[in-house]
C-alpha positions in Angstrom: 129.1 299.9 -38.0 132.6 299.9 -39.3 134.3 296.9 -40.8 138.0 297.5 -40.2 138.3 296.9 -36.5 136.7 293.4 -36.5 138.5 292.6 -39.8 141.8 293.0 -38.0 140.6 291.0 -35.1 139.5 288.1 -37.3 142.8 288.2 -39.1 144.6 287.9 -35.7 142.8 284.7 -34.9 144.3 283.1 -38.0 147.7 283.5 -36.5 147.1 282.9 -32.8 145.2 279.7 -31.9 144.3 280.7 -28.4 140.8 279.3 -28.1 140.1 275.8 -27.0 138.9 273.4 -29.7 135.2 272.7 -30.0 135.5 269.5 -32.1 138.2 267.1 -33.1 137.6 267.6 -36.8 135.4 269.7 -39.0 132.4 267.9 -40.6 130.0 269.4 -43.2 126.3 269.7 -42.5 124.1 266.7 -43.4 123.3 266.2 -47.0 126.8 266.9 -48.4 129.3 264.2 -49.3 132.8 264.6 -47.9 135.6 262.4 -49.3 139.3 262.1 -48.6 141.5 263.9 -51.1 144.3 261.2 -51.1 144.2 257.4 -50.9 145.4 256.0 -47.6 149.2 256.0 -47.4 149.7 257.9 -50.6 149.5 261.6 -49.7 152.6 263.4 -50.7 154.6 265.4 -48.1 152.6 264.0 -45.2 153.7 265.3 -41.8 154.6 262.4 -39.5 153.9 264.3 -36.3 150.9 266.4 -37.3 148.7 267.8 -34.5 145.0 266.7 -34.4 142.6 268.9 -36.4 140.5 271.3 -34.3 137.7 273.8 -34.8 137.3 277.1 -32.9 135.2 280.2 -33.2 137.1 283.3 -34.5 137.5 286.3 -32.3 135.1 289.0 -33.3 132.2 289.1 -35.8 131.8 289.6 -39.5 128.5 291.4 -40.3 127.3 290.5 -36.8 128.0 286.8 -37.3 130.8 284.6 -35.9 133.4 282.8 -38.0 134.5 279.2 -37.7 138.2 278.4 -38.1 139.6 275.0 -38.8 143.2 274.4 -37.6 145.8 271.7 -38.2 144.4 270.1 -41.3 146.7 267.2 -42.1 144.1 265.0 -43.7 142.6 267.1 -46.5 139.1 266.5 -47.8 136.7 267.8 -50.5 133.0 268.2 -49.8 130.6 268.1 -52.7 127.6 270.5 -52.7 125.2 269.7 -55.5 122.5 272.0 -56.9 119.1 271.2 -55.5 117.1 272.5 -58.5 118.6 273.6 -61.8 122.1 272.5 -62.8 124.1 274.6 -65.2 126.8 271.9 -65.5 129.4 274.4 -64.2 131.4 273.5 -61.1 133.8 275.5 -58.8 136.4 274.5 -56.3 136.4 276.8 -53.2 139.6 277.7 -51.4 138.9 279.4 -48.0 141.4 281.9 -46.7 143.3 282.0 -43.4 146.9 283.0 -44.2 147.9 279.3 -44.5 147.5 279.1 -40.7 143.8 278.1 -40.5 140.7 278.0 -42.7 137.7 280.3 -42.5 135.6 277.3 -43.3 132.1 278.9 -43.1 132.8 282.5 -44.0 134.8 281.7 -47.1 133.7 278.1 -47.6 130.3 276.7 -46.8 128.5 280.0 -47.3 130.1 280.3 -50.7 128.9 276.8 -51.6 125.3 277.6 -50.5 125.3 280.6 -52.7 126.8 278.9 -55.7 124.5 275.9 -55.6 121.5 278.2 -55.5 122.7 279.4 -58.9 122.9 275.9 -60.3 126.7 275.5 -59.9 128.2 272.4 -58.3 130.5 273.5 -55.4 133.5 271.6 -54.1 134.8 272.8 -50.8 138.5 272.0 -50.4 139.8 271.6 -46.8 143.4 271.9 -47.7 146.5 271.3 -45.5 147.3 274.0 -42.9 149.2 275.4 -41.0 151.9 276.6 -43.3 150.9 274.0 -45.9 153.8 271.7 -46.1 157.3 270.8 -44.8 159.0 273.1 -47.3 157.0 276.1 -46.4 159.1 279.1 -45.3 157.3 282.4 -44.4 160.5 284.3 -44.4 161.6 283.3 -47.9 162.7 286.5 -49.6 162.0 285.3 -53.2 159.2 282.9 -54.0 161.1 280.8 -56.6 159.7 277.6 -55.2 156.1 276.6 -54.3 155.1 279.1 -51.7 152.6 276.6 -50.1 153.6 273.3 -51.6 151.0 271.1 -49.9 148.2 273.5 -50.7 149.2 273.4 -54.4 149.3 269.6 -54.3 145.8 269.5 -52.7 144.4 272.0 -55.3 145.8 270.1 -58.2 144.4 266.8 -56.8 141.0 268.3 -56.2 140.5 269.5 -59.8 141.7 266.2 -61.2 139.2 264.4 -59.0 136.4 266.7 -60.1 137.1 266.1 -63.8 137.4 262.3 -63.2 133.9 262.3 -61.6 132.3 264.8 -63.9 129.7 262.4 -65.2 128.9 261.1 -61.8 128.4 264.6 -60.4 126.7 265.9 -63.5 129.4 268.4 -64.3 130.6 269.7 -67.7 134.4 268.9 -67.5 135.1 272.0 -69.6 133.4 274.3 -67.0 135.4 273.7 -63.8 136.6 276.8 -62.1 138.2 278.0 -58.8 137.3 280.7 -56.3 139.5 281.8 -53.4 139.8 284.4 -50.7 143.0 286.0 -49.2 145.4 283.1 -49.0 142.9 281.1 -51.0 143.1 283.9 -53.6 146.8 283.2 -53.9 145.9 279.5 -54.4 143.7 280.6 -57.4 146.8 282.3 -58.9 149.0 279.3 -58.0 146.7 276.7 -59.7 146.1 279.0 -62.6 149.8 279.0 -63.4 150.9 275.6 -62.3 148.8 273.0 -64.0 151.0 271.5 -66.8 152.9 269.3 -64.3 151.8 267.8 -61.0 153.6 269.1 -58.0 153.7 265.4 -56.8 154.2 262.0 -58.4 150.9 260.9 -60.0 149.2 258.1 -58.2 146.0 257.2 -60.1 143.5 258.1 -62.8 142.6 261.4 -61.2 146.2 262.6 -61.7 145.9 261.9 -65.4 143.2 264.5 -65.8 144.0 268.1 -66.5 144.1 270.3 -63.4 143.8 273.6 -65.3 140.8 275.6 -64.1 138.5 276.8 -66.9 137.9 280.1 -65.0 139.2 281.7 -61.9 137.9 284.1 -59.2 140.1 285.7 -56.6 138.9 288.0 -53.9 141.4 290.1 -51.9 144.2 287.7 -52.8 147.3 287.5 -50.7 151.1 286.9 -51.3 151.1 288.4 -54.8 154.0 290.8 -54.2 157.7 290.1 -54.2 159.0 289.7 -50.7 161.3 292.7 -50.8 158.3 295.1 -50.8 158.9 296.5 -54.2 156.0 296.8 -56.6 156.8 293.6 -58.3 154.8 290.4 -58.9 155.7 287.3 -56.8 158.2 285.7 -59.2 156.8 282.2 -58.5 153.6 283.3 -60.3 154.2 283.3 -64.1 151.0 284.1 -66.0 150.7 282.9 -69.6 148.1 282.9 -72.3 147.0 279.6 -71.0 146.0 281.1 -67.6 142.2 280.9 -67.4 139.9 284.0 -67.6 140.0 285.7 -64.2 137.8 287.9 -62.0 139.4 290.1 -59.3 137.8 292.0 -56.5 139.5 294.2 -53.9 138.9 297.0 -51.4 141.5 299.8 -51.6 141.5 300.1 -47.8 142.2 296.4 -47.1 144.7 296.5 -44.2 145.8 292.8 -44.7 146.1 291.9 -48.4 146.7 295.4 -49.8 145.4 296.7 -53.1 149.0 296.4 -54.5 148.5 292.6 -54.6 145.4 292.8 -56.8 147.0 295.5 -59.0 150.0 293.3 -59.6 147.7 290.3 -60.3 145.8 292.4 -62.8 148.9 293.8 -64.5 150.4 290.3 -64.8 147.3 288.9 -66.4 147.0 291.8 -68.9 150.7 291.5 -69.9 150.1 287.8 -70.6 147.0 288.5 -72.7 144.6 286.8 -70.3 141.0 288.0 -70.2 140.5 289.7 -66.8 137.8 291.7 -65.1 138.7 293.7 -62.0 136.6 295.6 -59.6 138.1 298.0 -57.1 136.2 299.7 -54.3 137.4 302.5 -52.0 136.1 300.8 -48.8 135.4 297.4 -47.6 138.3 296.1 -45.6 139.2 292.4 -45.6 137.5 289.0 -45.2 133.9 290.1 -45.8 133.2 287.3 -48.2 129.4 287.1 -48.9 128.3 288.8 -45.7 126.5 292.0 -46.5 127.4 295.3 -44.8 126.7 298.9 -45.8 129.8 298.9 -48.1 129.0 298.6 -51.8 131.7 296.0 -52.3 129.6 293.4 -50.5 127.2 293.4 -53.5 129.9 291.6 -55.5 128.1 288.3 -56.1 125.9 289.8 -58.8 129.1 291.0 -60.6 130.4 287.4 -60.5 127.2 286.0 -61.9 127.2 288.5 -64.7 130.8 287.7 -65.5 130.1 283.9 -65.5 127.4 284.6 -68.1 129.8 286.8 -70.1 132.4 284.0 -70.4 129.6 281.5 -71.1 130.1 279.3 -68.0 126.4 279.7 -67.1 123.4 280.7 -69.1 
């Protein structure tokens, strides 16, 4: 079995919504609490004529399994996945990928939460706004000097503030809240890791008084990290500093979608800023494999993350 052909097919379904919807809105499986991200009437940059949310299967398979795509998210939510046995006190907010057009809600969302909770980590699945993530989004922008996906950043900041506000209720250590993201979600990891001192929206309640800085960050095959002019230069909107949290990066060199240059620029930017970073490059693996095991060695990455989390003392 090879991974590249169906990786390209799955990526295509993020940009062409050609399958009829199976449901009006995505709902988590029973036993998990889903809450609105914003109070009624107070969501910043709300779209007045948003299309209804829909769910479709992706075209093609990943490791012989289908992928579920969520489209037209205009009412973002967060779903809480709590550990069923041991609880390390750590928590992680999950950003699924999908090119800011849709969300691979199971491949890079619920399946990640099931894994993390089995390790004693509370998981928060963020269903952030897509497509394009906001009225100011412009895919053709040549230099990213403004928020690349403004509504996604607003949703990410809000989610971390809500997790910190509810830390006692959800049995979380407020100093052990991280983020993990895939592809476009990997860009969101970089975005929130560098834009946390000031809210991208006007604060509305107590959650927005909490810090939205992640305590650790994990980005897998991150996208949008290179300057638009195709030079080997970091997206100028991402400005790493010493306050950027410790980061874990994973990338396949043959990724045809979010190329290895993106992760290399991410790594160089972190090193130049003096941020602790661990990076793993593999020759093969393609794109959008997430947790699904194939014959490629890169799909054994979960153990690397677990070891890293112990190294930075987020879990015992």
